[in-house]
Each structure stands twice: as structure tokens, then as C-alpha cells.
C-alpha positions, 0 to 999 in steps of 0.5 A: 446393180445394173450393168448395160451397154453396147458390148455387154453381149459380147463380153458377158461370158468374160464379164460373168467369170471376171470377179466382178461381182466378188470385187463388187461385194469385198469392200472392207467394212461395208462389205456387208453391205455390198453383199447384198446387191444383185449384179445384173447384166441387162444384154437386151437391145435399145433397153434405155429407149424401152425404158424411156418408152415405158417413162414417158407412158407413166408420165402420160397415164 
């Protein structure tokens, strides 16, 4: 899972220590499935525009 947004860089330390990843994976009978999904914080500025640019390049060949 990719966590993306303008406030993420400012709250990255809090987010990392918040227990989000553990809570995300702790889903009862689905825990084994969710434990295999990594959680990534995207802190790159304009990542949405970068991705859109790559998609446009790929679409144009």
C-alpha cells in the first residue's frame, strides 16, 4: 500500500511509529494475507504529476 499526500513528509516520523502498519495487518482471519502487503510512505513532491507524465510517455510509445 502506498500512502501519498502533501502532509505525509511532515508527519512521517509520527506515521512510522503510530502502529498503522500493525493495525493494517491485524485483520483476524485475513491477517496472513495483509501481513504480506508492505506499507510505503511516498514523500516525493509531485509524485502524482510524475506518474501521470510516465503514463503519458508510455501511452505515446
